[in-house]
LOGUFI-728157 format. One record per residue (C-alpha): residue number from 1; residue in one letter; x, y, z. Coordinates in steps of 0.02 Angstrom, whole numbers, plus 32768, in hexadecimal, padded with zeros to 4 digits. Example, Ala and Ser with C-alpha at 12.3 -4.5 7.8 and 13.67 -1.06 7.14 Angstrom:
2
ATOM num residu east north   up
ATOM   1      A 8267  7F1F 8186
ATOM   2      S 82AC  7FCB 8165
end
This chain:
583
ATOM num residu east north   up
ATOM   1      M 7EB5  785F 82B5
ATOM   2      N 7E0E  7858 8285
ATOM   3      L 7DB1  7895 8317
ATOM   4      R 7CFA  7881 8311
ATOM   5      R 7CAE  7862 83B4
ATOM   6      I 7D12  785F 8454
ATOM   7      T 7C9E  7802 8519
ATOM   8      L 7D02  7828 85B9
ATOM   9      D 7CCF  77BC 863F
ATOM  10      V 7CE3  783D 86AA
ATOM  11      Q 7CC9  77E2 8759
ATOM  12      S 7D42  7740 8726
ATOM  13      T 7DC4  77C9 86F7
ATOM  14      M 7DAB  780F 87A6
ATOM  15      C 7DCD  7754 87F4
ATOM  16      N 7E75  7751 87A5
ATOM  17      P 7EE2  780A 87E9
ATOM  18      C 7F81  77BD 8755
ATOM  19      L 7F06  77CC 86CB
ATOM  20      F 7E8E  7860 871A
ATOM  21      L 7F49  78B9 8712
ATOM  22      T 7F7E  788C 8660
ATOM  23      L 7EDF  78B7 8614
ATOM  24      W 7EF7  7960 8675
ATOM  25      Y 7F94  7991 8627
ATOM  26      L 7F65  792F 857A
ATOM  27      L 7EC8  799E 8571
ATOM  28      P 7EFA  7A43 8522
ATOM  29      M 7F6F  79D1 849F
ATOM  30      L 7EF2  798A 8479
ATOM  31      V 7E70  7A1C 8468
ATOM  32      L 7F03  7A5C 83FF
ATOM  33      I 7F2D  79C4 8390
ATOM  34      G 7E86  797B 8394
ATOM  35      A 7E87  79D3 82FE
ATOM  36      D 7EAE  7966 8280
ATOM  37      N 7DF8  7978 827B
ATOM  38      K 7DF6  7A37 826F
ATOM  39      T 7D2C  7A36 825C
ATOM  40      L 7CFF  7A37 82FB
ATOM  41      A 7C47  7A86 835D
ATOM  42      A 7C55  7B15 83C7
ATOM  43      S 7BEB  7B40 8453
ATOM  44      N 7C0A  7BFE 84C2
ATOM  45      N 7C7E  7B81 8547
ATOM  46      G 7CEE  7B2F 84EC
ATOM  47      V 7CE8  7AA8 846D
ATOM  48      G 7C58  7A1B 845A
ATOM  49      I 7C78  797B 83EC
ATOM  50      V 7C12  7945 838A
ATOM  51      N 7C02  78D6 8303
ATOM  52      I 7C16  792D 8269
ATOM  53      A 7C31  78A1 81DF
ATOM  54      D 7B83  78E5 816D
ATOM  55      S 7B9A  797D 819B
ATOM  56      Y 7B70  7A10 811D
ATOM  57      N 7B8C  7A8A 8168
ATOM  58      A 7C51  7A2B 819C
ATOM  59      F 7C8B  7A4C 80F1
ATOM  60      Y 7C4A  7AD5 80BC
ATOM  61      C 7C68  7B53 8160
ATOM  62      E 7CFF  7B17 817C
ATOM  63      P 7D64  7BC8 81AE
ATOM  64      Q 7E16  7BB0 8152
ATOM  65      H 7EB3  7C21 811E
ATOM  66      V 7E97  7C6D 81D0
ATOM  67      H 7F08  7CFF 81D6
ATOM  68      L 7F4C  7D96 8265
ATOM  69      A 7F62  7E45 8267
ATOM  70      Y 7F6C  7ECB 82D3
ATOM  71      G 7ECE  7F39 82E4
ATOM  72      D 7EF3  8001 8306
ATOM  73      T 7F52  7FDB 8384
ATOM  74      I 7FB7  7F3A 83C5
ATOM  75      R 7F4B  7F31 8455
ATOM  76      D 7ED8  7F0D 83C3
ATOM  77      V 7ED8  7E60 8350
ATOM  78      V 7E67  7E37 82D0
ATOM  79      I 7E47  7D8F 828D
ATOM  80      M 7E0C  7D42 81E2
ATOM  81      W 7DEF  7CAE 8181
ATOM  82      A 7D81  7C77 80E8
ATOM  83      T 7D01  7BF5 80D8
ATOM  84      K 7CA9  7BAB 802D
ATOM  85      L 7BF3  7BF4 8056
ATOM  86      D 7B9E  7C81 80AE
ATOM  87      C 7B9C  7C45 8147
ATOM  88      S 7BB0  7C9D 81FE
ATOM  89      T 7C35  7D11 8246
ATOM  90      S 7C60  7CFA 8302
ATOM  91      L 7D02  7CCF 836B
ATOM  92      I 7D19  7C6F 8417
ATOM  93      Y 7DB0  7C8E 8463
ATOM  94      G 7E10  7C91 8513
ATOM  95      K 7EB2  7C95 8563
ATOM  96      T 7EAF  7BCA 8587
ATOM  97      P 7EA9  7B34 8508
ATOM  98      W 7E17  7AF4 856E
ATOM  99      N 7DB4  7B8C 8581
ATOM 100      F 7D67  7BEE 84F9
ATOM 101      G 7CFD  7C5C 8570
ATOM 102      T 7CF8  7CF6 84F1
ATOM 103      R 7C77  7CF1 846D
ATOM 104      T 7C78  7D75 83EB
ATOM 105      S 7C3C  7D8E 831F
ATOM 106      G 7C94  7E07 8296
ATOM 107      S 7C6D  7E3B 81C8
ATOM 108      K 7C6A  7DDC 813B
ATOM 109      V 7C70  7DF9 8091
ATOM 110      N 7C4D  7DA3 7FDE
ATOM 111      F 7CE8  7D9B 7F75
ATOM 112      K 7C9D  7D19 7EF0
ATOM 113      E 7CB8  7DB0 7E62
ATOM 114      K 7D88  7DB1 7E83
ATOM 115      N 7D95  7D06 7EAF
ATOM 116      K 7D16  7C8A 7E30
ATOM 117      L 7D56  7C07 7E6F
ATOM 118      G 7DBF  7C19 7EFC
ATOM 119      L 7D61  7C2A 7FB9
ATOM 120      P 7CE2  7CAF 7FAA
ATOM 121      Y 7CA0  7CF3 8068
ATOM 122      L 7D51  7D44 80C9
ATOM 123      H 7D10  7D5D 8188
ATOM 124      R 7D6F  7DE2 81F6
ATOM 125      V 7D53  7DEB 82B2
ATOM 126      Y 7DA3  7E8B 8311
ATOM 127      L 7DEA  7E66 83DE
ATOM 128      K 7DF0  7F01 842E
ATOM 129      N 7E64  7F17 84CB
ATOM 130      L 7EC6  7E7C 84E6
ATOM 131      D 7F2A  7E64 856B
ATOM 132      P 7FDE  7E83 8562
ATOM 133      K 8044  7DEF 8557
ATOM 134      T 7FC1  7D69 8564
ATOM 135      T 7FAE  7CD2 84F8
ATOM 136      Y 7F14  7CB0 849B
ATOM 137      F 7EA5  7C22 845F
ATOM 138      Y 7E21  7C37 83E5
ATOM 139      R 7DBF  7BE8 8365
ATOM 140      P 7D68  7C2E 82BF
ATOM 141      V 7CB0  7BFF 82D6
ATOM 142      S 7C42  7BEE 8238
ATOM 143      D 7B97  7BBA 8256
ATOM 144      N 7BC7  7B60 82DE
ATOM 145      I 7C5C  7B05 8286
ATOM 146      S 7D11  7B40 82C9
ATOM 147      S 7DD9  7B0F 8295
ATOM 148      G 7E6F  7B19 8302
ATOM 149      P 7E69  7B42 8380
ATOM 150      F 7F01  7BAB 836C
ATOM 151      Y 7F60  7C2C 83D6
ATOM 152      F 7FB0  7CD1 83D2
ATOM 153      K 8021  7D30 8460
ATOM 154      T 7FFE  7DE4 8466
ATOM 155      P 8096  7E5E 8481
ATOM 156      E 80CD  7EA8 8540
ATOM 157      D 80A2  7F53 8562
ATOM 158      G 80EA  7FFC 855D
ATOM 159      L 8196  8031 84F9
ATOM 160      E 8233  7FC2 8543
ATOM 161      W 8229  7F2F 84FC
ATOM 162      S 827A  7EDF 844F
ATOM 163      P 81FF  7EC1 83C7
ATOM 164      L 8252  7E2E 8348
ATOM 165      F 8213  7E1C 829B
ATOM 166      M 820D  7DD2 820A
ATOM 167      V 821B  7E21 8160
ATOM 168      Y 8211  7DDD 80B9
ATOM 169      G 81CD  7DF7 8016
ATOM 170      D 81A4  7D98 7F67
ATOM 171      L 814C  7D13 7FBD
ATOM 172      G 8103  7C7B 7F38
ATOM 173      V 80AC  7BD2 7F59
ATOM 174      H 813F  7B94 7EFE
ATOM 175      T 81BD  7B93 7F86
ATOM 176      N 8214  7B3C 7FEE
ATOM 177      T 821C  7BD3 808C
ATOM 178      I 8162  7BD1 80CA
ATOM 179      P 8190  7B0D 811A
ATOM 180      Y 822C  7B54 8170
ATOM 181      I 81F3  7C01 81B2
ATOM 182      T 813C  7BBA 81F1
ATOM 183      N 81BD  7B53 825C
ATOM 184      E 8216  7C05 828A
ATOM 185      V 8170  7C4A 82C4
ATOM 186      L 8156  7BA6 8337
ATOM 187      T 81D2  7BF8 83A1
ATOM 188      G 8179  7C79 83DB
ATOM 189      K 8203  7CE9 83CD
ATOM 190      Y 81B5  7D65 8344
ATOM 191      T 8133  7E06 8367
ATOM 192      A 80F2  7E0A 829E
ATOM 193      I 8112  7DE1 820B
ATOM 194      L 813A  7E70 817C
ATOM 195      H 810B  7E23 80C4
ATOM 196      A 8157  7EB7 804B
ATOM 197      G 80E3  7E8B 7FC5
ATOM 198      D 80BF  7E06 7F3B
ATOM 199      F 8060  7D86 7F8F
ATOM 200      A 8055  7CBF 7F3E
ATOM 201      Y 806A  7CE4 7E7E
ATOM 202      N 7FDF  7D24 7E6A
ATOM 203      L 7F5F  7D27 7EEF
ATOM 204      H 7ED6  7D40 7E58
ATOM 205      D 7F19  7CB5 7DEF
ATOM 206      D 7EBC  7C27 7DC0
ATOM 207      G 7E06  7C84 7DF6
ATOM 208      G 7E53  7C91 7EA3
ATOM 209      K 7E9B  7BE7 7EC2
ATOM 210      I 7F62  7C0F 7ED9
ATOM 211      G 7F1D  7CB3 7F5B
ATOM 212      D 7EBA  7C19 7FAC
ATOM 213      K 7F47  7B9D 7FAA
ATOM 214      F 7FC7  7C31 7FE0
ATOM 215      M 7F63  7C4D 807B
ATOM 216      E 7F52  7BAB 80B4
ATOM 217      M 7FFD  7B95 809B
ATOM 218      I 801F  7C07 810F
ATOM 219      E 7FB5  7BEA 8183
ATOM 220      G 802C  7BB1 8205
ATOM 221      I 8088  7C4A 8205
ATOM 222      S 7FF1  7CBB 81FB
ATOM 223      S 7F7F  7C78 825F
ATOM 224      K 8007  7C98 82FF
ATOM 225      V 8042  7D3F 82EC
ATOM 226      P 7FF8  7DC3 8294
ATOM 227      Y 802B  7DCD 81CF
ATOM 228      I 8057  7E90 8199
ATOM 229      T 8044  7EC1 80F6
ATOM 230      C 8079  7F29 8052
ATOM 231      P 803D  7F2F 7FB9
ATOM 232      G 80AB  7EF3 7F27
ATOM 233      N 808C  7EFE 7E64
ATOM 234      H 805D  7E41 7E52
ATOM 235      E 7FC8  7E96 7EC8
ATOM 236      I 7F90  7F10 7E50
ATOM 237      N 7F14  7E94 7DEB
ATOM 238      N 7EC6  7F23 7D72
ATOM 239      D 7EE9  7FB0 7DD8
ATOM 240      T 7E5D  7F5E 7E5B
ATOM 241      F 7EF5  7F1A 7ED1
ATOM 242      A 7E44  7EAA 7EFC
ATOM 243      Q 7E85  7E14 7F3C
ATOM 244      Y 7F0B  7E77 7FC1
ATOM 245      R 7E7E  7EE3 7FEC
ATOM 246      Y 7DF9  7E48 802A
ATOM 247      R 7E7A  7DBE 806B
ATOM 248      F 7EDE  7E48 80E9
ATOM 249      S 7EA4  7EBD 8152
ATOM 250      M 7F1F  7F68 81AE
ATOM 251      P 7EF9  7FC8 8232
ATOM 252      K 7EA8  806E 824B
ATOM 253      T 7E5F  8052 8182
ATOM 254      N 7D9B  7FEC 814B
ATOM 255      W 7D9D  7F5A 8113
ATOM 256      P 7D9E  7F17 8083
ATOM 257      I 7E25  7FA9 807D
ATOM 258      P 7E0A  8039 8022
ATOM 259      L 7E6E  804D 7F73
ATOM 260      D 7E8F  8102 7FB5
ATOM 261      K 7EDE  80B8 8067
ATOM 262      M 7F47  8017 804E
ATOM 263      W 7FC5  807A 80BD
ATOM 264      F 7FDF  807D 8186
ATOM 265      S 805C  808F 81FD
ATOM 266      V 8047  803C 82CB
ATOM 267      D 80A6  805A 8359
ATOM 268      I 80F5  7FB7 839D
ATOM 269      G 816F  7FDE 844A
ATOM 270      P 81F2  803D 83FB
ATOM 271      V 81C2  804D 8341
ATOM 272      H 814A  80AC 82D8
ATOM 273      L 8137  8016 825E
ATOM 274      I 8108  8072 81A5
ATOM 275      S 80A4  800C 8123
ATOM 276      Y 80A6  806F 8076
ATOM 277      S 8075  804A 7FAD
ATOM 278      S 80E6  8057 7F34
ATOM 279      E 8072  8032 7EB7
ATOM 280      V 8015  80C6 7EC4
ATOM 281      F 8089  8103 7E42
ATOM 282      F 806B  807A 7DC2
ATOM 283      T 7FB7  8093 7DD1
ATOM 284      Q 7F42  80E6 7D44
ATOM 285      N 7EFB  8161 7DC8
ATOM 286      E 7F71  81E1 7E23
ATOM 287      K 7F24  8221 7EB1
ATOM 288      Y 7F42  818C 7F01
ATOM 289      V 7FF3  81CC 7EF9
ATOM 290      T 7FBC  8278 7F52
ATOM 291      K 7F58  8206 7FC8
ATOM 292      Q 7FDF  81BD 8007
ATOM 293      R 8057  8239 8006
ATOM 294      D 7FFD  82B6 806C
ATOM 295      W 7FD1  8221 80F2
ATOM 296      L 80A0  8215 80FC
ATOM 297      I 80C1  82AA 8129
ATOM 298      Q 803B  82B7 8193
ATOM 299      D 807F  821D 81D9
ATOM 300      L 8129  8235 81E4
ATOM 301      T 8119  82DD 8234
ATOM 302      N 80B6  8296 82D1
ATOM 303      A 8123  8216 82CB
ATOM 304      N 81C2  8271 82D8
ATOM 305      K 8161  82B9 8375
ATOM 306      N 8157  8241 83A8
ATOM 307      R 8214  81DD 83C6
ATOM 308      N 8214  81E8 8478
ATOM 309      K 81A8  8145 8473
ATOM 310      Q 81D7  811D 83CF
ATOM 311      P 827F  814A 83B4
ATOM 312      W 8284  80D6 8320
ATOM 313      I 8239  80D8 826A
ATOM 314      I 820E  805F 81F6
ATOM 315      A 81BD  8064 8158
ATOM 316      F 81A2  7FD4 80E8
ATOM 317      G 8179  7FBC 8026
ATOM 318      H 817B  7F71 7F8F
ATOM 319      R 81F4  7FA4 7F01
ATOM 320      P 8289  7FFA 7F4F
ATOM 321      M 82D9  8084 7F36
ATOM 322      Y 8392  8050 7EF6
ATOM 323      C 83C1  7FAE 7EB8
ATOM 324      S 846F  7F59 7E4D
ATOM 325      N 83F7  7ED3 7DFA
ATOM 326      I 840F  7ECE 7D43
ATOM 327      V 8359  7EE3 7D33
ATOM 328      N 8303  7F6D 7CE7
ATOM 329      D 829A  7F88 7D7B
ATOM 330      D 825C  8036 7DB9
ATOM 331      C 8305  8030 7E4B
ATOM 332      S 8385  8024 7DC6
ATOM 333      K 833E  80AE 7D59
ATOM 334      V 8382  8174 7D59
ATOM 335      D 82C4  81A8 7D54
ATOM 336      S 8296  812B 7DFD
ATOM 337      K 81D8  815F 7E0C
ATOM 338      V 81EC  8108 7EBE
ATOM 339      R 827C  816A 7EEF
ATOM 340      E 824F  8219 7ECD
ATOM 341      G 8192  81F3 7F1B
ATOM 342      F 81FE  81A0 7FBA
ATOM 343      E 82BA  81E7 7FCF
ATOM 344      D 8292  8299 8006
ATOM 345      M 8214  826D 8073
ATOM 346      F 826D  81DF 80C2
ATOM 347      Y 8304  822D 80E7
ATOM 348      H 82CB  82CC 8121
ATOM 349      H 8263  8282 81A5
ATOM 350      G 82F0  8203 81DE
ATOM 351      V 8294  8167 81AB
ATOM 352      D 831F  80E4 820A
ATOM 353      I 8311  8062 819E
ATOM 354      V 82B8  803E 80E9
ATOM 355      L 8287  7F6D 80CB
ATOM 356      Q 8250  7F50 7FF9
ATOM 357      A 822C  7EC6 7FA7
ATOM 358      H 8213  7E9A 7F08
ATOM 359      E 82C0  7E7F 7EBA
ATOM 360      H 82E1  7DBD 7EC0
ATOM 361      S 8387  7DCB 7F2B
ATOM 362      Y 83D5  7E0D 7FBE
ATOM 363      E 841F  7EB9 7FD0
ATOM 364      R 8456  7F43 8052
ATOM 365      L 848C  7FEF 802E
ATOM 366      L 8502  8051 8088
ATOM 367      P 849A  80EF 80DD
ATOM 368      M 848E  816E 803F
ATOM 369      Y 842F  81F7 7FF8
ATOM 370      R 840E  8224 7F4A
ATOM 371      K 849C  8192 7EFD
ATOM 372      V 851E  81E0 7F7B
ATOM 373      V 8550  817A 8031
ATOM 374      L 854E  81D8 80AF
ATOM 375      S 859C  8159 8134
ATOM 376      E 860A  80C0 8130
ATOM 377      D 85AF  804F 81B6
ATOM 378      Y 8529  8065 8221
ATOM 379      N 854F  80A5 82AD
ATOM 380      N 84DA  8148 82C9
ATOM 381      P 84C3  8140 81FE
ATOM 382      L 847B  81E6 81A3
ATOM 383      A 83FC  81A6 8140
ATOM 384      P 838B  8118 8122
ATOM 385      V 83DE  8065 8147
ATOM 386      Q 8381  8001 808F
ATOM 387      I 8379  7F5C 807B
ATOM 388      V 8327  7EFB 8009
ATOM 389      T 82F2  7E34 8028
ATOM 390      G 828C  7E0D 7FA7
ATOM 391      A 82E6  7D57 7F8F
ATOM 392      A 823A  7CF1 8009
ATOM 393      G 8212  7C82 7F75
ATOM 394      S 81E2  7CBE 7EBC
ATOM 395      K 81B4  7C5B 7E33
ATOM 396      H 8216  7CB4 7DB9
ATOM 397      G 82B9  7C99 7E22
ATOM 398      I 8337  7D1B 7E37
ATOM 399      D 8364  7DAA 7DE4
ATOM 400      P 8421  7DC0 7DC3
ATOM 401      M 8499  7E4E 7E0C
ATOM 402      M 8517  7EB0 7DB0
ATOM 403      Q 85CE  7E50 7DAE
ATOM 404      P 8625  7EA3 7DF1
ATOM 405      S 85B7  7F3D 7E40
ATOM 406      Y 85D9  7FF4 7E0A
ATOM 407      E 8561  8046 7E92
ATOM 408      V 85E3  8072 7F1D
ATOM 409      W 853B  807F 7F8B
ATOM 410      S 8501  7FCB 7F82
ATOM 411      A 8566  7F74 8030
ATOM 412      F 8547  7ED4 801B
ATOM 413      R 84D0  7E5C 7F95
ATOM 414      M 84B2  7DA3 7F52
ATOM 415      A 844F  7D6D 7EDC
ATOM 416      N 8453  7CB5 7EC4
ATOM 417      G 8476  7C74 7F72
ATOM 418      S 83F7  7CFB 7FB8
ATOM 419      L 8361  7C8A 7F67
ATOM 420      N 82EE  7C4D 7FEF
ATOM 421      S 8320  7CC8 806B
ATOM 422      F 82D9  7D44 80F8
ATOM 423      G 8306  7DCD 816B
ATOM 424      T 82F6  7DDF 822D
ATOM 425      L 82F5  7E84 8272
ATOM 426      K 8305  7E8A 833B
ATOM 427      V 8304  7F33 8394
ATOM 428      H 835B  7F1F 842E
ATOM 429      N 8343  7FC6 8468
ATOM 430      A 8328  8083 8442
ATOM 431      T 83D1  8085 83E8
ATOM 432      H 83FF  7FEE 83AC
ATOM 433      I 83BB  7F6E 832A
ATOM 434      K 8404  7EC8 82D6
ATOM 435      W 83E6  7E98 822E
ATOM 436      E 83EA  7DEB 81F7
ATOM 437      Q 83DC  7D90 8141
ATOM 438      R 83B9  7CC4 814A
ATOM 439      S 83C0  7C3A 80CD
ATOM 440      V 8346  7BC0 80F2
ATOM 441      I 83A2  7B49 8072
ATOM 442      T 8429  7B4C 80E4
ATOM 443      S 83FE  7BA5 8169
ATOM 444      D 849E  7C08 8154
ATOM 445      L 84B2  7CBD 8182
ATOM 446      I 84C4  7D1A 80EE
ATOM 447      D 84D4  7DC9 813B
ATOM 448      S 84BC  7E20 81DB
ATOM 449      V 84C9  7ECB 8221
ATOM 450      W 84BA  7F40 82B2
ATOM 451      I 845F  7FDA 827E
ATOM 452      V 84A0  805D 8325
ATOM 453      Q 8442  8107 832D
ATOM 454      E 843E  817E 83C3
ATOM 455      N 840B  8214 8360
ATOM 456      H 8355  81E7 831B
ATOM 457      G 82FD  8279 82C6
ATOM 458      P 8314  82C8 822D
ATOM 459      F 83A2  82BF 81BF
ATOM 460      R 83E7  835C 8188
ATOM 461      R 845D  839E 80EA
ATOM 462      D 84A8  8426 8154
ATOM 463      N 84F7  83AF 81D5
ATOM 464      L 854A  8359 814C
ATOM 465      P 8606  838E 8130
ATOM 466      K 8618  840C 8080
ATOM 467      N 8660  83A7 8006
ATOM 468      I 85D7  830B 8033
ATOM 469      S 854D  8395 802D
ATOM 470      D 85A1  83D5 7F77
ATOM 471      E 85AA  830E 7F3E
ATOM 472      I 84DC  8303 7F58
ATOM 473      E 84B5  83C3 7F08
ATOM 474      D 8516  837A 7E74
ATOM 475      S 84C0  82E4 7E71
ATOM 476      I 8408  833E 7E7F
ATOM 477      K 8450  839E 7DE4
ATOM 478      K 8478  8308 7D80
ATOM 479      S 83CD  82C3 7D9D
ATOM 480      G 8350  8350 7D71
ATOM 481      I 82F9  8325 7E16
ATOM 482      K 82F8  83A8 7E9B
ATOM 483      P 82E4  8377 7F5F
ATOM 484      V 8216  8380 7F89
ATOM 485      F 8250  83AC 8046
ATOM 486      L 82E8  842F 8062
ATOM 487      D 82B8  8468 810F
ATOM 488      D 825B  8459 819C
ATOM 489      K 81F1  8506 813C
ATOM 490      T 81D7  8495 80B9
ATOM 491      E 8145  8435 80CB
ATOM 492      K 8146  841F 8012
ATOM 493      D 8188  842C 7F75
ATOM 494      E 814A  846A 7EC4
ATOM 495      I 8160  83A6 7E8E
ATOM 496      F 80EC  837B 7F1D
ATOM 497      E 8091  8416 7F15
ATOM 498      N 7FEE  8405 7F88
ATOM 499      D 7F47  83EB 7EFC
ATOM 500      K 7EE5  847E 7F5B
ATOM 501      K 7F5C  84F1 7F14
ATOM 502      Q 7F6C  8498 7E87
ATOM 503      R 7EAF  84B2 7E50
ATOM 504      M 7EAB  8551 7E8F
ATOM 505      F 7F4B  857C 7E1E
ATOM 506      I 7EFF  8527 7D93
ATOM 507      G 7E69  858B 7DB3
ATOM 508      I 7EA0  8621 7DB9
ATOM 509      A 7F1B  8611 7D1F
ATOM 510      F 7E5C  85E1 7CB8
ATOM 511      G 7E01  866E 7CF9
ATOM 512      A 7EB2  86E3 7CC6
ATOM 513      L 7EAA  869F 7C0C
ATOM 514      F 7DDA  86AB 7C02
ATOM 515      A 7E07  877A 7C38
ATOM 516      V 7E79  8799 7BC5
ATOM 517      A 7DF9  8745 7B35
ATOM 518      I 7D76  87BA 7B69
ATOM 519      V 7DDB  8841 7B5D
ATOM 520      I 7E1F  8822 7AC0
ATOM 521      V 7D6B  87FC 7A77
ATOM 522      L 7D40  88AD 7AB9
ATOM 523      V 7DBA  88EF 7A6F
ATOM 524      V 7DAC  88B0 79B1
ATOM 525      R 7D0F  88DE 79B6
ATOM 526      S 7D23  8982 79F6
ATOM 527      C 7DB3  89A5 7962
ATOM 528      R 7D26  8948 78D9
ATOM 529      R 7D0B  89DC 785B
ATOM 530      K 7C42  8A06 787C
ATOM 531      Q 7BE5  89C3 77D1
ATOM 532      R 7B83  8A39 7773
ATOM 533      S 7AD5  8A0C 7755
ATOM 534      T 7AD2  8A64 76A9
ATOM 535      R 7B4C  8A75 761A
ATOM 536      R 7B50  8AFC 7595
ATOM 537      W 7B72  8AFC 74F5
ATOM 538      E 7BE6  8B85 74CC
ATOM 539      T 7C15  8B3F 742A
ATOM 540      M 7B99  8B4F 7392
ATOM 541      D 7BAA  8B25 72D9
ATOM 542      F 7B0A  8BB2 72C1
ATOM 543      N 7AF2  8C4F 7343
ATOM 544      Y 7A47  8C41 737E
ATOM 545      G 7A65  8CDC 73F9
ATOM 546      K 7A3B  8C78 7482
ATOM 547      K 7A70  8C0E 7514
ATOM 548      F 7A78  8B65 7509
ATOM 549      Y 7A6C  8AD2 759D
ATOM 550      S 7A63  8A19 75AA
ATOM 551      A 7A5F  89AC 765D
ATOM 552      A 7B2B  897E 7684
ATOM 553      K 7B5B  88D2 7663
ATOM 554      N 7BAC  8861 76E6
ATOM 555      S 7C0A  87FF 7668
ATOM 556      E 7C92  8853 75F2
ATOM 557      K 7C62  87E9 7559
ATOM 558      D 7BB6  8842 756E
ATOM 559      L 7C16  8908 7558
ATOM 560      D 7C19  88DD 7482
ATOM 561      V 7B53  889D 747F
ATOM 562      D 7AF3  8953 7488
ATOM 563      N 7A43  8932 7445
ATOM 564      D 79E1  8971 74D6
ATOM 565      F 79DD  8A40 74F6
ATOM 566      E 797E  8AC6 7548
ATOM 567      I 7986  8B7D 7504
ATOM 568      D 795F  8C1A 755D
ATOM 569      M 78E5  8C74 74E6
ATOM 570      S 78FC  8D2C 753C
ATOM 571      D 788F  8D64 74A0
ATOM 572      G 7850  8DE9 7511
ATOM 573      T 77AA  8DAB 7532
ATOM 574      L 7790  8D17 75AC
ATOM 575      P 7811  8CC3 75CF
ATOM 576      T 780B  8C16 75AD
ATOM 577      T 786A  8B83 758A
ATOM 578      K 786B  8B15 74FE
ATOM 579      L 78B1  8A60 74DE
ATOM 580      L 7904  8A57 7440
ATOM 581      A 78FD  8997 7404
ATOM 582      D 790A  8963 736A
ATOM 583      D 785E  891D 72F8
end
């Protein structure tokens, strides 16, 4: 409906109780769906309906691509949107759909340089200390033009509640998945979305138009539940990650997201959730590897101290450590960079579940470490449970798998039937999690498993049977990659030496080399034969009875050229020196 102007005769309405009651119940719906015309003028106390047919601002300042993220805690929410022109940034919100009693302002950036054909202005508003378990209605406002209204529900307070996450990776604009998962989100049962990398295919394509289209397509999802992300390989974009860093927001970091802080953690009920970047190993700047590694070590150390509050540690990133696909990807290689970077760390610190994508298929791994299966089921697993769910809908289709699988650690896998599917992770309590993978084409359940962990904490090789421990040791020797973390006393292995120590050792080595060079120079100089300043002519064809001298020559070729001598004239008279020269 094209709602331009609504005029209500309140006085006549009050005279008709039935009509009044009907309008009273319909008013929230009118406000919510009034919305076919999404550009309504906003006021501090609510929404005023105005004629906007010829409004310049209504076209250029309409907030689009609305999406949510968590702030530093789940009591804080970040709301973002985009506009065509440089318009103001504010937001009105409240606890009822007909009264937006609070207004707050935010910040914006000009994204034109990286989004030449897309919407160039991005807006961000931060809401702090929201009430728990409360539905908030809101409207983004730019130059008094708003869109919506939208709504979201804050999580419960405390730790004794059960988050439900929707999980997927590799979601493009060419997929059939988005309408299905949009309807799923409308059920109101999801706490947050975990998108494990690779957006739109690609956010930067066609001057940013593909990114704009993607953000528009997911607005029905991302405007209602926090959209939690991690970067994938399709976001690298010449090592800038620009589209990703500007379009999304992360807890506990600045915005736009800095290149050296594209990772974060947040506590959600009984879960300590970690978003990490597998892409640090595939850029030209290795300092990001160090930055993330040091942050992860500290974050995981602190998380283990808080296991009484958040017993579950769940990490998600883009590229998997292992896969059984017929591809030349990192996960299929013996010397996998991602595996070397994370496997020992996650094992040592007791990460319970690792969610990954990148492979356009679905695969669930048995609990294993260094290619050695440690548990045949998921009842108190002795290693992280790894799941690959990258089949949400890539324009590149599926990634085929080995037939049959020769990897003993692959518990369940599917290629063809998994395309256009997503996962759900339900945290029932401190010990039980249920994982499911579901097709959006047939609505059929692809996979389902209970993960039970009653012994949260770091995993230890010394708790394993000797034959298993020996098998791990053999696998380590074959790989040639030493474990990074061995025990509590070893914080870092030489593979991941602290940068400060590395610089110190390098400095000492260069200093020692310089000192040795100086000593060598001094020794050579001291041992060099002292050169005479004169040369005596001992052999002559004629004996003059005198001693002849000449200046010493520095060049060997000058030794045979004797044309400049002095003679000592000791004739009993005044000693003199006469220079003999050819006349």
